[in-house]
N, C-alpha and C positions, 0 to 999 in steps of 0.2 A: 589508885583507888578512885580518884575523881574521874579519870577517863572512863572507867567501867560504869560509874553512876551516870555520866553524861550519855553514854551509849544506851544503857538500859532505859533511861528516862525517855530518850528520843524514840526508841523502838516502841515502848509501851504507849506513849502519846500518839505516835504515828499509826499504830494498829487501831487505837480507839478512833482516830480520825477516819481511817479507812472503813471501819464498820459503820460509822455515822454517815459518811458519804454514800456508802452502799445502801443504807436504809433510805436515804433521801432520794437518790437518783436511780436506784435499781430495784430494790425490794418493793417499796411502796408503789411505784408505777406498775410493776408487774401485778401486785395484788389488786390495784385499781382497775386493771384490765380483765380480771377474772369474771366469769359469768355469775349472775345472781348474787347469792350471799357469800360466796367463797372468799372474796377479797376482805370483807368485813370480819369473817371468822379468822382469816389468816392474820389480819392486823391485831385482833384480840389475842391470839396465841403469841404473836411477836411481842406485844405489849407485856404479856406476863413473863416471857422468857427474858427479853432484854431489860425489862423493868427490874428484874432481880439482879442482873449482872452489871449493868451500866453504872449504878451508883457506886459500887465498889471500884470500878474502873476509873471513874471520874475522880473520886476522892484519892485513890491510889496514885493516879497521875499527878494530882496536885501535891501530894505528899512527896513524891519523887522530885518534882520541880522545886519544892521548898528545900529539900535536902541538898539539891544541886546548888541552889542559890546560896545557902549557908556555907556549904563545903568549899565553894569556889568564890567566896565573897571578894577576894583580892585578885581574882583572875580576870582577864579580858572576857568580855561577853556577858558578864554577870547582870548588867543592866537589862540586856535582852531577855535573860532568864527570868528576871523579876517581872518584866512586862508580860512575858508568857504566862507566868503564874497568876498575874492579875487578870488576864483574859480567861484563864481556867476558872478562877473564882467567879468571874462574870458568868461563865457558862453554867456553873453549878447553881448560882442564884437564879439564872433564867430557867434552868430545869425545875428547880423547886417551886418557883412562883408561877411559871407559865405552862410547862409541859407535863410535869408530874400530875397536877390536878386533872388534866384531860385524860392522861394515860390511866390513872387510877379508875376512872369511870369506864373508859373504852375497853379496858382489858376484861371487863366482866360482861360486855355486851354479847348477846346472841341475836339472831333474827327475831326472836320472840320478845326480847325485853329492851332492845335498843330504843333510845328516844327518837322522836320524829326528826330532830335536827342533827342526827348523828353524822351525816355527811358534812355539814357545816363545821361541826366540832372537829372532825377529822381534817378538814382543810385548814382550820385554824391551827391545829397541832403541827401540820406540815409547814405552814408559814413560819411559826416560831422555830421549828427544827432547822429550816434553811438558815435562819439568822444564827442559831447556835452553831451550826456547821461552819459558817463563815468565821465565827469567833474562834473555834478550836483549830481551824486551818491556820488562822493568824498566829495562834499560840505555837503550833507545830513549826511553822515557818520561822518564827523567832528562835526556837530551840535549835533548829538546823543552822541558822545563821550564827548562833552563839558558838557552835562547834567549829566554825570556820576561822 
């Protein structure tokens, strides 16, 4: 049973990391290169869609990691799982304090109602997101190491 939990947790966290890496290094650069208002409209749509899905994914990943840590408490690698869980908690806190407030505003923007500093707010979200991506990559790496 523990083996299945370890694999499911690693896959779920790995897929989450993949989506976030894709947003940071593929999707947002593509949207940023689109002409006129297309990129901003795309980011608003992405903010609404991913803003609904990612909280469940982050909390679900954290719950799976916590379950793994509890179920495998006396097994090798549990310390790595606990550290990975701590990094996931950090990523949730970062999200709630830094990224969600910007996302909640930007997902409603249109070319007609966006603030004058919308580009700076978008760049600030991107910078915070890069740090969050690094944190969750670290968590994922620790989970993979705990499997070995």
